[in-house]
C-alpha positions as CSV (number, residue, x, y, z in Angstrom):
1,M,42.8,56.1,112.7
2,T,43.7,59.1,115.2
3,Q,45.2,58.4,118.5
4,A,42.3,59.7,120.3
5,M,40.3,56.8,118.6
6,M,42.6,53.8,120.1
7,P,41.5,52.0,123.3
8,Q,42.4,53.6,126.3
9,Y,43.6,51.6,129.6
10,V,43.1,51.8,133.4
11,K,46.0,52.8,135.3
12,A,48.3,50.1,136.5
13,L,46.8,48.1,139.4
14,P,48.8,48.5,142.6
15,V,50.8,45.7,143.7
16,S,48.3,44.3,146.3
17,Q,45.6,44.1,143.7
18,V,47.5,41.6,140.7
19,K,47.2,37.9,142.5
20,I,49.4,35.3,140.9
21,G,48.1,31.6,139.9
22,R,49.7,28.7,138.5
23,G,48.2,28.9,135.0
24,E,47.9,26.6,132.4
25,P,50.7,25.0,130.2
26,L,48.2,25.8,126.7
27,P,48.3,27.6,124.6
28,L,51.8,29.1,124.4
29,G,52.3,32.5,125.0
30,L,49.9,35.4,126.3
31,H,46.5,34.7,126.4
32,D,43.4,36.5,128.1
33,C,41.3,34.4,131.0
34,H,37.6,35.1,132.2
35,D,39.4,36.4,135.4
36,G,43.2,37.2,134.1
37,T,45.9,36.6,131.8
38,N,47.9,33.3,131.4
39,L,51.4,33.0,130.2
40,A,53.2,29.9,129.1
41,V,56.5,29.9,128.0
42,F,58.5,27.1,126.5
43,S,61.9,26.1,127.9
44,R,62.9,22.7,128.6
45,H,66.8,23.4,129.6
46,A,66.1,26.5,131.7
47,T,66.2,26.3,135.7
48,R,65.1,29.6,136.7
49,M,62.1,31.9,134.9
50,T,61.3,35.3,136.0
51,L,58.4,37.3,134.8
52,L,58.8,40.5,134.8
53,L,56.0,43.5,134.4
54,Y,56.1,47.0,133.2
55,E,54.2,50.4,133.3
56,S,55.8,51.4,130.2
57,A,57.7,51.3,127.5
58,N,60.6,53.5,128.6
59,A,60.1,52.5,132.5
60,P,63.5,51.6,133.5
61,S,62.8,49.5,136.5
62,P,59.9,46.7,136.9
63,Y,56.6,47.8,138.1
64,M,56.8,44.0,139.9
65,N,58.5,40.6,139.0
66,F,57.4,37.4,139.8
67,D,59.8,34.6,140.4
68,L,57.9,31.3,138.6
69,E,58.3,28.4,141.0
70,A,58.8,24.8,138.8
71,D,56.6,23.2,141.0
72,H,54.1,25.3,140.9
73,H,54.6,26.7,137.5
74,R,56.1,24.1,135.1
75,T,54.4,21.6,133.1
76,G,57.0,19.4,131.1
77,D,59.1,22.1,129.4
78,V,56.7,24.9,129.8
79,W,56.2,27.5,132.4
80,H,53.3,29.2,132.9
81,V,51.7,31.7,135.2
82,R,48.0,32.9,135.6
83,L,47.9,36.9,136.7
84,H,44.3,37.9,137.7
85,G,43.1,41.6,137.3
86,D,42.8,43.6,134.7
87,L,47.0,44.3,133.3
88,R,45.3,46.1,129.8
89,G,48.3,48.3,128.9
90,M,51.2,46.8,130.9
91,L,54.1,45.3,129.5
92,Y,56.6,42.1,130.4
93,A,59.3,40.7,129.6
94,L,61.2,37.5,131.0
95,Q,64.4,36.2,132.6
96,A,65.8,32.8,132.4
97,D,68.7,30.9,133.8
98,G,70.2,27.4,133.1
99,P,73.0,25.6,132.3
100,R,76.6,27.5,131.3
101,G,77.7,24.8,129.0
102,A,78.4,26.7,126.0
103,D,80.1,23.3,124.7
104,Q,76.4,22.1,125.1
105,G,75.0,24.7,123.3
106,H,73.5,26.9,126.2
107,R,73.8,30.5,126.3
108,F,71.6,31.3,129.3
109,Q,72.0,35.2,130.4
110,P,70.0,35.5,134.0
111,D,69.8,39.3,134.0
112,Q,69.1,39.5,130.2
113,L,65.7,40.8,129.2
114,L,64.0,38.6,126.7
115,L,60.7,38.4,124.7
116,D,58.1,36.3,125.1
117,P,58.7,34.2,121.1
118,Y,54.6,34.0,121.2
119,A,54.3,38.0,122.1
120,P,51.3,39.2,119.6
121,S,52.7,42.9,120.3
122,I,55.8,44.6,121.3
123,S,56.9,48.0,122.2
124,G,60.0,50.1,122.6
125,N,61.4,49.9,118.5
126,A,62.2,53.3,117.5
127,W,62.7,53.2,113.8
128,S,65.5,55.7,113.2
129,L,67.8,58.5,114.1
130,P,68.6,61.6,112.2
131,P,71.0,61.0,109.1
132,E,73.7,63.3,110.3
133,S,73.8,61.4,113.9
134,S,76.6,59.4,114.5
135,V,75.6,58.4,117.8
136,E,75.4,54.7,118.3
137,P,71.7,53.6,118.9
138,A,71.0,51.9,122.4
139,A,69.8,48.4,122.1
140,C,66.2,48.5,121.9
141,T,64.2,47.1,125.0
142,H,61.6,44.9,123.5
143,R,58.7,44.3,125.7
144,G,55.9,42.2,125.1
145,V,52.2,44.3,125.4
146,I,49.5,43.0,127.8
147,A,46.8,44.8,125.4
148,D,43.2,44.6,124.6
149,H,43.0,42.6,121.1
150,W,39.6,43.4,120.3
151,F,38.8,44.9,116.9
152,N,35.8,45.9,115.0
153,W,36.1,43.9,111.6
154,Q,32.7,45.5,110.1
155,G,32.0,42.2,108.7
156,E,34.6,42.4,106.6
157,V,34.7,39.3,104.1
158,R,38.3,37.7,102.8
159,P,38.7,38.4,99.2
160,R,38.0,34.5,97.6
161,H,40.2,34.9,94.4
162,P,41.6,31.8,93.0
163,W,45.3,31.5,91.9
164,N,44.7,32.5,88.3
165,K,43.1,35.7,89.4
166,I,45.8,37.1,91.4
167,I,47.8,40.0,90.4
168,I,50.6,40.9,93.0
169,Y,52.1,44.1,93.8
170,E,55.3,43.7,96.1
171,T,56.1,46.8,98.4
172,H,57.3,48.0,101.3
173,V,55.0,49.4,104.1
174,R,57.3,52.5,105.2
175,G,58.7,53.1,101.7
176,L,55.4,53.3,99.8
177,T,54.1,56.2,101.3
178,V,56.5,58.1,103.7
179,H,58.2,60.5,100.9
180,P,56.5,64.1,101.2
181,S,55.1,63.5,97.5
182,S,52.8,60.6,98.8
183,G,51.0,63.2,100.5
184,A,49.6,60.7,103.2
185,E,48.3,61.3,106.3
186,H,49.9,58.5,108.0
187,P,53.7,58.4,105.7
188,G,55.3,55.2,106.0
189,Q,52.8,53.2,108.1
190,F,49.9,50.3,107.9
191,L,47.1,53.2,107.3
192,G,49.4,54.9,104.6
193,V,48.7,52.2,102.9
194,V,44.9,52.3,103.6
195,E,45.5,55.7,101.7
196,K,46.8,54.0,98.3
197,I,43.9,51.2,98.6
198,P,42.1,53.9,95.6
199,Y,45.4,53.4,93.3
200,F,45.5,49.6,94.0
201,K,42.1,49.3,92.5
202,R,42.8,51.9,89.6
203,L,45.6,50.0,88.7
204,G,43.7,46.2,88.7
205,I,46.2,45.2,91.9
206,T,43.9,42.2,93.6
207,A,46.5,41.2,95.9
208,V,49.5,42.9,97.9
209,E,52.5,41.3,99.3
210,L,54.1,42.9,102.1
211,M,58.0,43.1,102.9
212,P,58.6,42.0,106.4
213,V,55.9,43.3,109.2
214,Q,56.6,40.7,111.6
215,A,58.3,43.4,114.6
216,F,62.3,43.8,113.9
217,D,65.1,46.1,114.9
218,P,66.2,48.4,112.6
219,Y,69.6,48.8,114.4
220,A,70.1,45.4,115.5
221,R,73.4,44.7,112.9
222,R,75.0,48.2,114.3
223,K,76.2,49.0,110.6
224,R,77.4,52.5,109.7
225,D,77.7,55.0,106.5
226,P,81.0,54.4,105.5
227,L,81.3,58.0,104.5
228,T,79.4,60.4,107.6
229,G,79.7,57.6,110.1
230,S,75.8,57.8,111.1
231,S,74.0,54.2,112.2
232,M,72.2,52.7,108.7
233,P,68.9,50.9,109.3
234,N,67.9,47.4,108.3
235,Y,65.3,48.9,105.9
236,W,64.0,46.0,104.5
237,G,63.1,44.3,107.7
238,Y,64.6,40.8,106.9
239,D,66.0,40.4,110.6
240,P,62.8,39.6,113.0
241,V,62.6,40.0,116.9
242,A,59.4,38.9,117.1
243,L,57.5,36.7,114.7
244,F,54.0,37.1,116.0
245,A,54.0,40.9,116.4
246,P,53.3,43.6,113.9
247,M,56.1,46.1,113.3
248,P,55.7,48.9,116.0
249,G,57.4,51.6,114.1
250,Y,54.6,51.1,110.9
251,A,52.0,52.5,113.5
252,A,50.8,56.1,113.9
253,G,49.1,56.0,117.4
254,S,51.1,55.9,120.6
255,S,48.4,53.3,122.7
256,P,50.5,50.0,123.4
257,N,47.5,48.8,121.4
258,A,47.9,50.7,118.0
259,P,50.2,48.2,115.8
260,V,47.9,45.5,116.2
261,T,44.8,47.6,115.6
262,E,46.3,49.7,112.9
263,F,47.5,46.6,111.3
264,K,43.9,44.9,111.1
265,T,42.6,48.0,109.8
266,M,44.7,47.9,106.8
267,V,43.9,44.3,106.5
268,R,40.0,44.7,106.7
269,E,40.5,48.0,104.3
270,L,42.1,46.3,101.6
271,H,39.6,43.5,101.8
272,K,37.0,45.6,101.5
273,A,38.8,46.8,98.2
274,G,38.7,43.1,97.1
275,I,42.4,43.0,97.8
276,K,44.4,40.2,99.1
277,V,46.8,40.3,101.9
278,I,50.3,38.4,101.8
279,L,53.3,38.7,104.4
280,D,56.8,38.1,103.4
281,V,57.5,36.1,106.2
282,V,60.7,35.3,107.6
283,F,61.4,32.1,109.8
284,N,64.9,30.9,108.6
285,H,66.9,33.1,111.3
286,T,66.4,36.0,113.7
287,A,68.1,39.6,114.3
288,E,69.9,37.7,117.5
289,G,72.7,37.2,114.8
290,D,76.1,34.7,115.2
291,E,77.4,33.6,118.7
292,T,78.9,37.5,118.8
293,G,75.1,38.6,118.2
294,E,72.9,40.6,121.2
295,T,70.3,38.1,123.1
296,S,66.8,39.4,122.8
297,S,64.7,36.3,122.9
298,F,65.4,32.4,121.5
299,R,68.8,32.6,122.6
300,G,68.2,33.2,126.1
301,L,65.2,30.9,126.5
302,D,66.7,27.6,124.6
303,N,69.6,28.4,122.6
304,A,70.1,24.5,121.8
305,I,66.5,24.2,120.8
306,Y,65.9,26.7,118.3
307,Y,69.0,27.0,116.3
308,I,71.0,25.0,114.2
309,L,74.1,24.5,115.8
310,S,77.7,23.5,114.7
311,P,79.2,20.1,115.6
312,D,81.0,21.8,118.5
313,R,77.6,23.3,119.5
314,R,79.3,26.8,120.4
315,R,78.6,28.4,117.1
316,Y,75.9,28.3,114.9
317,L,75.4,26.9,111.2
318,D,75.0,29.8,108.9
319,F,72.4,28.7,105.6
320,T,71.0,32.2,105.7
321,G,74.0,34.8,105.6
322,C,73.0,36.4,108.6
323,G,74.5,34.4,111.2
324,N,72.1,31.7,112.4
325,T,69.6,29.4,111.3
326,L,66.5,28.6,113.0
327,N,65.9,24.9,113.4
328,C,62.6,24.6,111.9
329,N,62.2,20.9,111.9
330,H,62.6,20.7,115.7
331,P,59.2,19.8,116.9
332,V,58.9,22.4,119.0
333,V,60.3,25.3,116.7
334,R,58.0,23.6,114.1
335,N,54.8,24.0,116.2
336,M,55.7,27.4,116.7
337,I,56.0,28.5,113.3
338,V,52.6,26.8,112.4
339,D,51.1,28.7,115.6
340,C,52.6,31.8,114.4
341,L,51.1,31.1,111.0
342,R,47.6,30.5,112.5
343,H,47.9,33.5,114.2
344,W,48.6,35.9,111.5
345,V,45.5,34.2,109.7
346,V,43.5,33.5,112.6
347,Q,43.4,37.1,114.5
348,M,44.8,39.4,111.9
349,H,43.1,37.8,108.9
350,V,46.1,37.6,106.6
351,D,45.3,35.5,103.2
352,G,48.6,34.2,102.3
353,F,52.5,34.0,103.1
354,R,55.8,34.4,101.0
355,F,58.3,32.3,103.1
356,D,61.6,34.2,102.7
357,L,64.8,31.4,101.9
358,A,62.1,28.3,102.4
359,S,64.6,26.0,101.3
360,I,65.4,26.3,105.0
361,L,62.1,25.0,106.0
362,G,63.1,21.2,105.0
363,R,66.7,21.8,106.6
364,D,67.1,19.1,109.6
365,A,69.2,19.6,112.6
366,G,72.8,19.1,110.8
367,G,71.8,21.1,108.5
368,K,70.5,18.5,105.7
369,I,68.0,18.9,103.2
370,L,65.2,16.3,104.0
371,P,63.2,14.2,101.1
372,N,60.0,14.8,102.9
373,P,60.2,17.7,105.6
374,P,57.6,17.4,108.1
375,L,57.6,21.6,108.5
376,L,56.6,21.8,105.3
377,E,54.0,19.0,105.1
378,Q,52.6,20.5,108.7
379,I,52.1,23.8,106.9
380,A,50.4,22.5,103.6
381,E,48.1,20.0,105.3
382,D,46.7,22.1,108.7
383,P,43.4,22.7,108.6
384,L,43.3,26.1,109.5
385,L,45.8,27.1,106.9
386,R,44.1,25.2,104.3
387,D,43.0,28.6,102.3
388,V,45.7,30.3,102.6
389,K,48.6,31.3,99.7
390,L,51.5,29.6,100.0
391,I,54.9,31.0,98.1
392,A,57.9,29.8,98.3
393,E,61.5,31.3,98.1
394,A,62.7,28.2,96.7
395,W,66.5,28.4,97.8
396,D,68.9,29.7,100.8
397,A,72.2,30.8,101.0
398,G,73.6,27.3,101.9
399,G,73.5,26.5,98.1
400,A,70.1,24.6,98.2
401,F,68.2,25.8,95.1
402,Q,64.7,23.8,94.5
403,V,62.7,25.9,92.1
404,G,60.5,23.4,90.5
405,E,61.1,20.8,93.0
406,F,59.7,22.5,96.4
407,P,58.1,19.7,98.3
408,G,54.5,19.4,98.5
409,T,51.7,19.9,96.1
410,R,49.9,23.4,97.7
411,W,53.6,26.1,96.9
412,A,53.9,28.3,94.3
413,E,57.1,29.4,93.8
414,W,59.5,32.7,93.0
415,N,60.2,31.8,89.5
416,C,63.9,33.4,89.4
417,H,64.4,31.5,85.8
418,Y,61.0,33.4,84.5
419,R,63.3,37.0,85.6
420,D,66.1,35.3,83.8
421,D,65.0,34.7,80.8
422,V,62.6,37.3,79.8
423,R,65.2,39.6,81.0
424,R,68.4,38.1,78.1
425,F,65.6,37.7,75.7
426,W,64.4,41.7,75.4
427,R,68.6,42.2,76.2
428,G,68.9,40.4,73.0
429,D,70.9,37.5,74.2
430,P,71.1,34.8,71.3
431,G,69.4,31.9,71.3
432,M,66.7,32.4,74.1
433,T,63.3,32.6,71.9
434,G,62.7,29.0,73.5
435,R,63.4,29.5,76.7
436,F,61.3,33.2,76.7
437,A,58.1,30.9,74.8
438,T,58.4,28.7,77.6
439,R,58.1,31.2,80.7
440,L,55.1,32.7,78.9
441,C,53.0,29.2,78.6
442,G,54.0,28.8,82.4
443,S,57.4,27.0,82.6
444,A,55.8,23.6,81.9
445,D,59.9,22.6,82.0
446,L,59.4,23.2,85.8
447,Y,55.8,22.4,86.7
448,H,54.5,20.0,84.6
449,Q,55.8,16.9,85.9
450,N,54.2,13.5,85.6
451,G,51.3,16.1,84.1
452,N,50.1,16.9,87.7
453,G,51.3,20.5,87.5
454,S,49.6,23.9,87.0
455,P,51.2,27.3,85.4
456,V,49.6,29.0,88.6
457,K,52.9,27.2,90.7
458,S,54.9,29.9,89.1
459,I,55.3,33.6,90.6
460,N,56.1,35.0,87.7
461,F,58.4,38.4,87.8
462,I,61.2,40.3,86.0
463,T,61.7,42.3,89.5
464,C,61.4,42.5,92.9
465,H,62.8,44.2,95.9
466,D,65.7,42.0,95.6
467,G,67.6,43.5,92.7
468,Y,67.2,46.0,90.5
469,T,64.0,48.1,89.9
470,L,62.8,47.8,86.2
471,N,63.8,51.2,85.6
472,D,66.9,50.5,86.5
473,L,67.4,47.3,84.6
474,V,67.2,49.2,81.4
475,S,69.5,52.0,82.9
476,Y,72.6,50.6,84.1
477,A,74.8,47.8,83.0
478,T,76.4,47.2,86.3
479,K,75.2,47.4,90.0
480,H,76.0,50.8,92.3
481,N,76.0,49.9,95.4
482,E,78.7,52.1,97.2
483,A,76.4,54.0,99.5
484,N,75.8,50.6,101.2
485,G,79.3,50.4,102.4
486,E,80.6,47.3,101.4
487,G,82.8,48.4,98.6
488,N,80.3,47.4,96.2
489,R,80.7,43.8,96.6
490,D,77.2,42.7,97.8
491,G,74.2,42.8,95.5
492,L,74.3,39.9,92.8
493,N,76.4,40.7,89.9
494,E,75.0,39.0,86.8
495,N,71.7,40.9,86.3
496,Y,71.1,40.8,82.9
497,S,70.9,44.1,82.7
498,D,71.5,46.9,79.8
499,N,71.8,50.8,80.0
500,N,70.7,51.0,76.3
501,G,73.6,53.4,75.4
502,A,74.6,55.2,78.6
503,E,74.9,54.9,82.2
504,G,72.2,56.0,84.3
505,S,70.1,59.2,84.4
506,V,70.1,60.9,80.4
507,A,68.8,64.2,78.9
508,D,68.8,62.0,76.0
509,R,65.3,61.6,74.6
510,T,66.4,58.7,71.7
511,I,67.9,56.9,74.5
512,D,64.9,57.3,77.1
513,A,62.6,56.4,74.7
514,M,64.3,53.0,74.0
515,R,64.4,52.5,78.0
516,L,60.5,53.2,78.4
517,R,60.2,50.5,75.5
518,Q,61.8,48.0,77.0
519,I,60.1,48.4,80.4
520,K,56.5,48.3,78.2
521,N,58.2,45.1,76.7
522,M,58.8,43.3,79.9
523,L,55.6,44.6,81.2
524,T,53.4,43.2,78.3
525,S,55.3,40.0,78.7
526,L,54.8,39.7,82.0
527,F,50.8,40.0,81.7
528,V,50.5,37.8,78.6
529,S,52.4,34.8,80.6
530,R,50.2,31.8,82.1
531,G,51.2,31.9,85.8
532,I,51.0,34.7,88.5
533,P,52.2,38.0,87.5
534,M,53.9,40.0,90.3
535,I,55.0,43.5,89.7
536,L,57.5,45.4,92.0
537,G,55.7,48.4,93.4
538,G,56.6,51.4,91.7
539,D,58.0,49.6,88.3
540,E,54.8,51.5,86.7
541,F,55.8,54.8,87.2
542,R,59.7,54.3,86.7
543,R,60.8,54.2,90.2
544,T,64.6,54.4,90.5
545,Q,67.1,53.6,92.9
546,G,70.0,55.0,91.3
547,G,71.3,51.8,90.3
548,N,71.8,50.1,93.8
549,N,70.4,46.8,93.7
550,N,70.5,45.7,97.0
551,A,68.9,48.8,98.8
552,Y,68.6,46.7,102.2
553,C,70.4,49.4,104.2
554,Q,68.7,52.4,102.4
555,D,65.8,54.0,104.7
556,N,66.2,57.0,102.2
557,E,65.0,58.7,98.7
558,T,67.1,56.1,97.2
559,S,64.4,53.2,98.6
560,W,61.4,55.7,99.4
561,Y,58.4,55.6,96.3
562,N,58.7,59.6,95.0
563,W,55.2,59.6,93.7
564,K,56.1,63.0,91.5
565,R,57.3,60.0,89.0
566,A,53.9,58.7,89.1
567,D,52.3,62.1,87.4
568,C,55.3,62.4,84.9
569,N,54.7,58.9,83.9
570,Q,50.9,58.6,84.1
571,D,51.1,57.1,80.6
572,L,53.0,54.4,81.8
573,V,50.5,53.6,84.7
574,N,47.8,54.2,82.4
575,F,49.4,51.2,80.1
576,V,50.1,48.5,83.1
577,S,46.4,49.0,84.2
578,D,45.2,48.6,80.4
579,L,47.7,45.1,80.5
580,I,46.1,43.9,83.4
581,A,42.8,45.0,82.1
582,L,43.5,42.7,78.9
583,R,44.9,39.8,81.2
584,Q,41.3,40.0,82.8
585,A,39.2,40.4,79.6
586,H,41.3,37.6,78.2
587,P,40.9,34.6,80.5
588,V,42.9,32.1,78.2
589,L,46.1,34.0,79.0
590,S,45.6,33.0,82.6
591,A,44.4,29.9,82.6
592,D,45.5,27.2,85.3
593,R,46.4,25.0,83.1
594,F,49.2,24.5,80.2
595,Y,48.3,25.0,76.9
596,T,47.4,22.3,74.4
597,P,48.6,22.2,70.7
598,E,45.1,22.9,69.7
599,E,45.2,26.2,71.8
600,I,48.3,27.5,70.3
601,E,50.4,28.0,67.4
602,W,54.1,30.0,67.4
603,F,56.0,30.7,64.3
604,G,58.9,32.8,63.1
605,P,58.8,35.7,61.3
606,E,57.8,34.3,57.4
607,G,54.7,32.3,59.2
608,G,56.6,29.1,59.2
609,P,58.4,27.2,62.1
610,V,60.7,28.7,64.8
611,D,64.2,29.0,65.1
612,W,64.2,28.2,68.8
613,D,67.8,28.9,69.2
614,G,68.7,31.5,66.8
615,A,69.8,34.4,67.1
616,G,67.3,36.6,66.5
617,N,64.5,36.5,69.1
618,Q,61.7,37.1,67.1
619,V,58.7,34.9,67.5
620,G,55.0,35.3,67.2
621,S,52.0,33.1,68.3
622,V,48.1,32.6,67.8
623,I,46.0,31.6,70.7
624,R,42.5,30.6,70.3
625,E,40.0,32.0,73.3
626,N,36.8,29.9,74.2
627,G,34.0,30.7,71.8
628,D,35.6,32.8,68.5
629,G,37.9,34.8,69.4
630,A,41.9,34.6,69.1
631,L,45.0,36.5,70.5
632,C,48.0,37.4,68.1
633,L,51.5,37.8,70.2
634,L,54.3,39.1,68.6
635,F,57.6,40.0,69.5
636,N,60.6,41.4,68.4
637,A,63.9,41.7,70.6
638,A,66.3,42.1,67.7
639,R,67.5,46.0,67.4
640,T,66.2,45.8,63.6
641,P,62.5,46.3,62.1
642,C,61.0,43.0,61.4
643,R,58.2,41.9,59.1
644,F,55.8,39.3,60.7
645,I,53.1,37.2,58.3
646,I,50.7,35.8,60.9
647,P,49.8,32.1,59.8
648,S,45.8,32.5,59.7
649,A,42.9,33.4,57.8
650,A,41.4,35.4,60.7
651,K,40.5,38.8,59.8
652,N,39.9,42.2,62.0
653,W,42.8,41.8,63.6
654,Q,42.7,45.0,66.2
655,V,45.8,46.2,68.0
656,A,45.3,46.0,71.5
657,V,49.3,46.8,72.4
658,D,51.8,48.4,70.6
659,T,55.0,49.4,72.7
660,A,56.7,51.4,69.9
661,A,53.2,53.9,70.1
662,S,53.6,56.5,72.5
663,V,50.1,55.9,72.9
664,T,48.5,52.5,71.9
665,K,45.2,53.7,70.2
666,A,42.5,51.0,68.9
667,S,43.3,50.6,65.4
668,N,42.8,47.8,63.0
669,A,45.3,45.6,60.8
670,T,44.9,45.7,57.4
671,S,46.8,42.7,56.6
672,D,47.9,39.5,57.7
673,E,51.8,41.5,57.5
674,I,52.5,42.9,60.1
675,M,55.8,45.4,60.5
676,L,57.5,45.5,63.9
677,E,59.9,48.1,64.8
678,G,63.6,46.6,66.6
679,R,62.5,46.1,70.3
680,T,59.0,45.9,70.0
681,T,56.0,43.9,71.4
682,M,52.4,44.0,70.0
683,V,49.3,42.3,70.8
684,L,46.6,41.7,68.3
685,V,42.8,40.6,69.4
686,S,40.4,38.9,66.3
687,T,36.8,37.9,66.9
688,E,37.1,35.1,64.3
689,V,39.0,32.1,64.7
690,A,41.9,31.3,62.5
691,S,40.8,28.4,60.4
692,W,44.2,26.7,61.5
693,L,42.5,26.3,64.4
694,D,38.9,24.9,63.4
């Protein structure tokens, strides 16, 4: 969408033509009325509230301001005002005054400009500085936008994929297309994602999971490169300043409405392609940081309500590692979070959410984990959210770990046990066969409680944004995060990685061939596992971060997708596409139930019982499909070749996957004895049911 296609707005009204009315206390936020705009803002402890209007994002002073009188513009804890007239294109901010008692948890700053927490669109959020710049970036002046959010959805119909048909591609909006090799007309932006839809479709993706797009300030943390002194951004975006608003830096147009319009355009076009949109959302903390941080919204409106405070009320309890923790189960904050989710679903047509550090959503005002958190129940039972996908990162930085035990029945979870066990199996750690088989079968040890669970509660992944890329997992034995400026202390220390003979990039073809095979082994394991597969964007063409396993501040080629690697690794891209097609062609692999003994038989290399705790990590299985078919999965994680005897009378086995082959070609296995090279996976397909299954 070009700038010329964006909505145009009338010139700001003269002061005399802007009329003020009492307004209404509900709904909260900014809403169009038949004769103007209504604004409602919560603040229990404020004694004064001022609304400021600006003509543009760069205007140094307000166009006009209004002191709201409590007698006319306050109902209970909600301040409200009606603005009569066409104010589209103008921007707004708030100021609040109140008690000064820090020992009571108050941090009112009467002259500080504040964002409306419900602002559906904001302005004034620059993305980056030149890399060589050592100038301290000016604090971004965030202002809400009064914009016309009408949008032509063109009859769009949301994809209705059930959980077991979901293939998730986790990606970063900016990183996906900002590299020149992407060839994108809109690099690093929402519209750039649209340009990659044909690629997603060829790959077989049915859902994209976008790292945070809730508006954030890349420079809120004032981080600097230790070598150059230049500013380092919060590239990932896990530091929101406006929960309801899409990131302005991801919009191409300069119109005040561009972020919303372009986000909706992205969603509409993904939906037309049959691809769901899942947002990685952050409701556990904000960019305001600890007590030394800058006030931009929540802290200045009602600090004592919005945050979990220490017993002395002067500091913050930090269960996030980011300085503060939102008081998620306070009724006001709880309602705000649900309202926010409704906004993204109803207004923006989002299909699901992955909740960052979701265990915090179950903590009370003192930070304790609640047995039945009201917020989690409210999200799960909300009638407007009943069709959306809910995914929990079921832990936090305060010690909570709830994988397999996250409250509620609607939640899927990022399964870190899947990640670790599959990595360790293929690295060759002894005794991993039983755990590996459990993960491939859907993690019944975690999700089959009382016989009521399902494997689709498990989001299976081997890599994600938080850690190594898959290429780096097989190329580095230790992390290399020096560029982050934290002395290589940040990021996980135990990654269960293996450099396969040398650290980092190598010219040795033998080492590189083994790395490629290990990549194929882990990807094959992922796509033949019950549960929901999630692939980290770029893993399908060996994207590398140079061994950095915590690239949160690397807005550069460390994090950007270099699409030249997709060209030179096209065979691997095709391999992943074929794996997804195999999964779709054999629904038994993705069924939303756990295997029964009649469906699957595990066997050791000699065709007999499996040594589940042995050192070999060599195992096979035969899986019966509906009808007359069967699959045979053979895994050899040892470094030496292994002969498998398939314990069945099935005939006409056809090789569907062979990770030791440069390119798997359809061929028949002429014997029930199969020789696998070291560190190899083979998938066989038969059209005849094995006799032991009859």
